[in-house]
ZALUMDO-218223 format. One line per field, with one value per residue (C-alpha): chain; residue number from 1; x, y, z. Coordinates in nm, 2 decimals. Each point is the difference from the previous one (the first is absolute). Layout:
<rs>
ch <- [A ...]
i <- [NUM ...]
X <- [X ...]
Y <- [Y ...]
Z <- [Z ...]
</rs>
This chain:
<rs>
ch <- [A A A A A A A A A A A A A A A A A A A A A A A A A A A A A A A A A A A A A A A A A A A A A A A A A A A A A A A A A A A A A A A A A A A A A A A A A A A A A A A A A A A A A A A A A A A A A A A A A A A A A A A A A A A A A A A A A A A A A A A A A A A A A A A A A A A A A A A A A A A A A A A A A A A A A A A A A A A A A A A A A A A A A A A A A A A A A A A A A A A A A A A A A A A A A A A A A A A A A A A A A A A A A A A A A A A A A A A A A A A A A A A A A A A A A A A A A A A A A A A A A A A A A A A A A A A A A A A A A A A A A A A A A A A A A A A A A A A A A A A A A A A A A A A A A A A A A A A A A A A A A A A A A A A A A A A A A A A A A A A A A A A A A A A A A A A A A A A A A A A A A A A A A A A A A A A A A A A A A A A A A A A A A A A A A A A A A A A A A A A A A A A A A A A A A A A A A A A A A A]
i <- [1 2 3 4 5 6 7 8 9 10 11 12 13 14 15 16 17 18 19 20 21 22 23 24 25 26 27 28 29 30 31 32 33 34 35 36 37 38 39 40 41 42 43 44 45 46 47 48 49 50 51 52 53 54 55 56 57 58 59 60 61 62 63 64 65 66 67 68 69 70 71 72 73 74 75 76 77 78 79 80 81 82 83 84 85 86 87 88 89 90 91 92 93 94 95 96 97 98 99 100 101 102 103 104 105 106 107 108 109 110 111 112 113 114 115 116 117 118 119 120 121 122 123 124 125 126 127 128 129 130 131 132 133 134 135 136 137 138 139 140 141 142 143 144 145 146 147 148 149 150 151 152 153 154 155 156 157 158 159 160 161 162 163 164 165 166 167 168 169 170 171 172 173 174 175 176 177 178 179 180 181 182 183 184 185 186 187 188 189 190 191 192 193 194 195 196 197 198 199 200 201 202 203 204 205 206 207 208 209 210 211 212 213 214 215 216 217 218 219 220 221 222 223 224 225 226 227 228 229 230 231 232 233 234 235 236 237 238 239 240 241 242 243 244 245 246 247 248 249 250 251 252 253 254 255 256 257 258 259 260 261 262 263 264 265 266 267 268 269 270 271 272 273 274 275 276 277 278 279 280 281 282 283 284 285 286 287 288 289 290 291 292 293 294 295 296 297 298 299 300 301 302 303 304 305 306 307 308 309 310 311 312 313 314 315 316 317 318 319 320 321 322 323 324 325 326 327 328 329 330 331 332 333 334 335 336 337 338 339 340 341 342 343 344 345 346 347 348 349 350 351 352 353 354 355 356 357 358 359 360 361 362 363 364 365 366 367 368 369 370 371 372 373 374 375 376 377 378 379 380 381 382 383 384 385 386 387 388 389 390 391 392 393 394 395 396 397 398]
X <- [0.00 0.28 0.18 -0.32 -0.04 0.36 -0.04 -0.32 0.19 0.29 -0.24 -0.18 0.33 0.10 -0.33 0.05 0.35 -0.11 -0.30 0.22 0.25 -0.27 -0.18 0.31 0.15 0.20 0.21 0.10 -0.11 0.20 0.33 -0.03 0.09 -0.18 0.21 -0.02 -0.37 -0.03 0.22 -0.20 -0.32 0.09 -0.23 -0.29 0.06 0.01 -0.33 -0.17 0.10 -0.05 -0.30 0.21 0.26 -0.07 0.08 0.27 0.07 0.37 0.06 -0.04 0.01 0.34 -0.18 -0.34 -0.16 0.01 0.16 -0.12 0.32 0.29 0.28 0.16 0.34 0.20 0.28 0.05 -0.11 -0.20 -0.28 -0.20 -0.37 -0.26 -0.25 -0.26 0.23 0.30 0.31 0.17 0.27 -0.09 0.24 -0.05 -0.03 -0.29 0.19 -0.07 0.26 -0.02 0.04 0.26 -0.10 -0.29 0.03 -0.30 0.22 0.29 0.07 0.12 0.20 0.18 -0.09 0.18 -0.09 0.19 -0.01 0.10 0.15 0.14 -0.02 0.22 -0.12 0.05 -0.17 -0.18 -0.16 -0.37 0.07 0.17 0.36 0.24 0.21 0.13 0.05 -0.15 0.31 -0.09 -0.16 -0.17 -0.08 -0.14 -0.10 0.05 -0.07 0.28 0.21 -0.03 0.16 0.08 0.11 0.24 0.09 -0.06 0.10 0.16 -0.18 0.02 -0.15 -0.14 -0.11 -0.19 0.20 0.33 0.15 0.13 0.12 0.12 0.06 -0.12 0.04 -0.23 -0.36 -0.18 -0.22 -0.11 -0.01 -0.14 0.10 0.28 0.12 0.09 0.07 0.19 0.09 -0.07 0.25 -0.16 0.09 -0.11 -0.08 -0.06 0.11 0.34 0.16 -0.08 0.29 -0.12 0.14 0.03 -0.37 -0.19 -0.31 -0.32 -0.24 0.02 -0.08 -0.36 -0.10 0.36 0.12 0.17 -0.03 0.34 0.15 0.32 0.02 0.20 -0.31 -0.27 -0.15 -0.16 0.04 -0.03 0.22 -0.13 0.15 -0.06 0.13 0.28 -0.10 -0.03 -0.25 0.22 -0.16 -0.16 -0.34 -0.10 -0.27 -0.03 -0.25 0.04 -0.07 -0.33 -0.03 -0.04 0.33 -0.10 0.09 -0.11 0.29 -0.03 -0.38 0.06 0.00 0.31 0.09 0.30 0.23 -0.10 -0.22 -0.31 -0.29 -0.27 0.20 -0.19 -0.37 -0.10 0.27 -0.15 0.06 -0.14 -0.26 0.01 -0.35 -0.04 0.25 -0.22 -0.02 0.26 0.03 0.07 0.10 -0.27 0.01 0.25 -0.18 0.13 -0.33 0.01 -0.22 -0.03 -0.02 -0.09 0.28 -0.22 -0.29 0.23 -0.26 0.03 -0.19 0.02 0.20 0.05 0.19 0.21 0.19 0.08 0.31 0.09 -0.02 -0.37 -0.10 -0.11 -0.13 -0.28 -0.03 0.14 0.00 0.01 0.03 -0.18 0.06 -0.33 0.14 -0.24 0.16 -0.14 0.00 -0.01 -0.08 0.09 -0.33 -0.10 0.06 0.04 0.07 -0.25 0.04 -0.01 0.08 0.12 0.15 0.30 0.14 0.28 0.11 0.14 0.10 -0.31 -0.24 -0.10 -0.09 -0.23 -0.16 -0.35 -0.15 -0.19 0.34 -0.05 0.25 -0.03 0.23 -0.02 0.14 0.19 -0.33 -0.12 -0.25 -0.05 0.09 -0.02 -0.24 -0.10 0.32 0.12 0.36 0.19 0.37 0.17 0.38 -0.02 -0.01 -0.25 -0.33 -0.13 -0.35 -0.25 -0.38 -0.23 0.29 0.12 0.36 0.05 0.33 0.00 0.27 0.01 -0.14 0.27]
Y <- [0.00 0.24 -0.08 0.08 0.34 0.08 -0.07 0.22 0.28 -0.03 0.01 0.30 0.19 -0.08 0.13 0.33 0.05 -0.05 0.23 0.27 -0.02 0.01 0.30 0.22 -0.13 0.32 -0.07 -0.35 -0.29 -0.32 0.18 0.28 0.33 0.33 0.12 -0.32 -0.01 0.36 -0.07 -0.31 0.20 0.31 -0.10 -0.04 0.34 0.16 -0.16 0.09 0.37 0.08 0.22 0.21 0.09 0.34 0.08 0.26 0.14 -0.06 -0.24 -0.36 -0.18 -0.10 -0.23 -0.13 0.06 0.27 0.00 0.10 0.21 0.10 0.25 0.18 -0.13 0.30 -0.01 -0.37 -0.32 -0.15 0.11 -0.14 -0.11 -0.19 -0.24 -0.17 0.05 -0.14 0.23 -0.01 0.17 0.08 0.10 0.24 -0.30 -0.14 -0.27 -0.09 -0.08 -0.13 0.27 -0.06 0.26 0.24 0.32 0.20 0.22 0.02 0.30 -0.19 0.21 -0.14 -0.35 0.06 0.10 0.11 -0.23 0.06 -0.22 0.12 0.36 -0.06 0.01 -0.22 -0.07 -0.30 -0.08 -0.04 -0.38 0.04 -0.04 0.22 0.22 0.24 -0.14 0.19 0.18 0.36 0.30 0.14 -0.13 0.15 -0.19 0.17 -0.25 -0.25 0.20 -0.01 0.25 -0.14 0.24 -0.16 0.31 0.37 0.09 -0.34 -0.19 -0.32 -0.03 -0.33 -0.11 -0.32 -0.20 0.15 0.28 0.24 0.29 -0.02 0.26 0.31 0.28 0.30 0.09 -0.16 0.26 -0.18 -0.36 -0.17 -0.32 0.19 0.28 0.06 0.34 0.00 0.34 0.15 -0.23 -0.21 -0.37 -0.18 -0.36 -0.12 0.25 0.11 0.34 0.20 0.06 0.36 0.14 -0.03 -0.07 -0.30 -0.12 -0.02 -0.15 -0.18 0.18 0.14 0.20 0.06 0.13 -0.16 0.17 0.05 0.14 0.16 -0.16 0.30 0.20 -0.25 0.20 -0.16 0.06 -0.19 -0.18 -0.02 -0.32 0.04 0.36 -0.08 0.32 0.07 0.24 0.07 -0.11 0.31 -0.12 -0.14 -0.22 -0.13 -0.21 -0.18 0.19 -0.07 -0.08 0.37 0.09 0.15 -0.09 0.11 0.13 0.18 0.07 0.15 -0.13 0.01 -0.10 -0.21 0.30 0.10 0.29 0.05 -0.09 0.22 0.31 0.23 0.07 -0.19 -0.26 -0.33 -0.36 -0.27 -0.22 -0.38 -0.04 0.23 0.13 0.30 0.11 0.15 0.11 0.37 0.21 0.26 0.25 0.15 -0.17 -0.34 -0.13 -0.22 -0.05 -0.27 0.16 -0.16 0.11 -0.03 0.22 0.20 0.00 -0.13 -0.32 0.08 0.24 0.04 -0.32 0.03 -0.31 -0.17 -0.07 -0.24 -0.29 0.09 -0.13 -0.35 -0.10 0.24 0.13 0.26 -0.06 0.30 -0.02 0.32 0.22 -0.12 -0.36 -0.12 -0.19 0.13 -0.20 0.19 -0.19 0.15 0.06 0.18 0.37 -0.04 -0.24 -0.21 0.01 -0.30 0.03 -0.26 -0.03 -0.16 -0.10 -0.25 -0.08 -0.35 -0.07 0.06 -0.01 0.23 -0.10 0.26 0.05 0.14 0.25 -0.29 -0.15 -0.30 -0.07 -0.04 -0.11 0.20 -0.09 0.25 0.13 0.07 -0.28 -0.18 -0.37 -0.06 0.20 0.01 -0.19 0.05 -0.04 -0.01 -0.06 -0.04 -0.03 -0.01 -0.39 -0.12 0.17 -0.05 0.14 -0.06 -0.01 -0.12 -0.13 -0.23 0.05 -0.05 -0.03 0.07 0.04 0.19 -0.21 -0.19]
Z <- [0.00 0.10 -0.33 -0.20 0.18 -0.08 -0.37 -0.01 0.17 -0.25 -0.30 0.14 0.06 -0.36 -0.14 0.21 -0.13 -0.36 0.04 0.16 -0.29 -0.27 0.15 -0.04 -0.32 -0.06 0.31 -0.08 -0.22 -0.04 0.11 -0.27 0.17 -0.05 -0.29 -0.20 0.05 -0.13 -0.30 -0.09 0.00 -0.20 -0.29 0.24 0.16 -0.34 -0.11 0.33 -0.02 -0.37 0.09 0.23 -0.26 -0.16 -0.36 -0.02 -0.35 -0.09 0.28 0.08 0.34 0.13 0.24 -0.10 0.34 0.27 0.34 0.34 0.05 -0.21 -0.04 -0.29 -0.13 0.15 -0.26 0.01 -0.18 0.29 0.24 0.29 -0.03 0.20 -0.15 0.23 0.30 -0.17 -0.02 -0.34 -0.21 -0.36 -0.27 -0.29 -0.24 0.20 0.19 0.36 0.27 0.36 0.27 0.27 0.26 0.04 -0.20 0.14 0.21 -0.24 -0.23 -0.31 -0.24 -0.31 0.12 0.33 0.35 0.32 0.30 0.36 0.26 0.33 -0.11 -0.31 -0.36 -0.30 -0.34 -0.13 -0.34 -0.03 0.01 0.35 -0.12 0.20 -0.23 0.26 0.36 0.29 0.11 -0.07 0.17 -0.31 -0.35 -0.32 -0.31 -0.34 -0.28 -0.02 0.24 0.38 0.23 0.35 0.28 0.26 0.20 -0.04 -0.36 -0.05 -0.29 -0.20 -0.34 -0.12 -0.34 0.06 0.25 -0.12 0.20 -0.27 0.23 0.36 0.26 -0.19 0.25 -0.04 -0.05 -0.29 -0.18 -0.31 -0.13 -0.31 -0.18 -0.17 0.22 0.36 0.15 0.34 0.14 -0.34 -0.17 -0.28 -0.05 -0.31 0.09 -0.35 -0.26 -0.11 -0.02 -0.31 -0.24 -0.06 0.32 0.38 0.04 0.10 -0.18 0.20 -0.26 -0.33 -0.32 -0.02 -0.31 -0.09 0.34 0.30 0.34 0.15 0.32 0.12 0.34 0.14 0.06 -0.09 -0.28 -0.31 -0.37 -0.33 -0.25 -0.35 -0.13 -0.37 0.00 0.25 0.18 0.37 0.17 0.30 0.33 0.16 0.13 0.34 -0.16 -0.36 -0.18 -0.34 -0.32 -0.17 -0.36 -0.10 0.15 0.33 0.36 0.35 0.22 0.32 -0.06 -0.34 -0.35 -0.23 -0.35 -0.09 0.01 0.35 -0.10 0.21 -0.23 0.16 0.08 -0.23 -0.07 -0.31 0.02 -0.12 0.10 -0.23 0.15 -0.01 -0.13 -0.30 -0.25 -0.07 0.36 0.24 0.36 0.05 0.29 -0.07 0.30 0.23 0.29 -0.12 -0.13 -0.31 -0.30 -0.27 -0.35 -0.33 -0.24 -0.31 0.13 0.23 0.28 0.35 0.07 0.37 0.21 0.37 0.08 0.32 0.10 -0.34 -0.20 -0.28 0.25 0.06 -0.35 -0.04 -0.35 -0.08 0.36 0.24 0.37 0.23 0.37 0.09 0.30 0.16 0.01 -0.27 -0.29 -0.33 -0.32 -0.33 -0.32 -0.33 -0.18 -0.31 0.08 0.38 0.28 0.18 0.38 0.24 0.37 0.25 0.35 -0.15 -0.34 -0.05 -0.36 -0.07 -0.36 -0.21 0.30 0.29 0.35 0.14 0.34 -0.02 0.25 0.16 0.07 -0.23 -0.27 -0.38 -0.27 -0.32 -0.34 -0.22 -0.13 0.36 -0.03 0.34 -0.02 0.37 0.23 0.37 0.12 0.36 -0.12 -0.33 -0.06 -0.33 -0.05 -0.38 0.01 0.25 0.09 0.36 0.08 0.28 -0.04 0.27 0.21 -0.29 -0.11 -0.37 -0.19 -0.38 -0.26 -0.33 -0.29 -0.19]
</rs>
């Protein structure tokens, strides 16, 4: 009798274990862990969520279903998402990877994040691999380069896991993937000295010009490679020349000979969008107008904060003094006005924040292709937008 009762108890326990496992299949079935179960059911998730995937003109889904949480790529190739409670890493090519440690509280930048242990800092990849040990008082991540502070004004520079500079004494004031300025002395980490003089090159060639610096006083100038001509460094700030031969330096616009392009009333700067129109400085109060050179009439005047970098396709963006971003579209005989809280141009698109604080994505014709989103991010490759708490990842149509 006792043996029979024991067998009944064993059978009942087995049924309970099987029932518990079956009721939460996502956790464990037959030894398959969460990630493997997710990967094996990607087709099912896509089919079940087809109705949730909005049509976005010019884009197609990177992932065929939304997530309950997701982040932008922040300069890297990977980001962090959550699907049905499962933490995942997703890549820009739509691949999925296991996550090694929670990333909710991590500020991921360029696929890396700073971690702390016993009040000392280090750097790990998004996959949890340590690339800079936690031996430092302060850390900054700048693309592939990492600045690690050991003592006051005592830095190490890492590129990946390799330490490329050690014991740099002084205050770092600027850092990119190519240049490092310490106590106003500029180091080129990747690029060689120019042959044209005792200057160092800051950027590669853009529209015929290379930004250079004479590290003695940290001023910037230009080297025109095809002409083998130098515009001597004399500017505290310098941007690349646009395709019309103008560049912004120290809050003014110059031509390739260093002449200020808007110094006199009536001086014109060609616009990006229309060969028959040009920007003019039209009043002594530094207001600007756009004039049609065929009809010789102003399409619009009274622009305040605009310059050649304010032109995108057929449009002008003005950040007005009342903190409203105004969008002017070149029309027949005049400009059509649109106003937003914020305008961010990305390639041939514009991310705008409306006055109700929702976001829209506009194409180059200012036609909305996404509306009423609570978040939109686009890095030129992957589009992330959030609608009704669903996080969608799309890519530009192939």
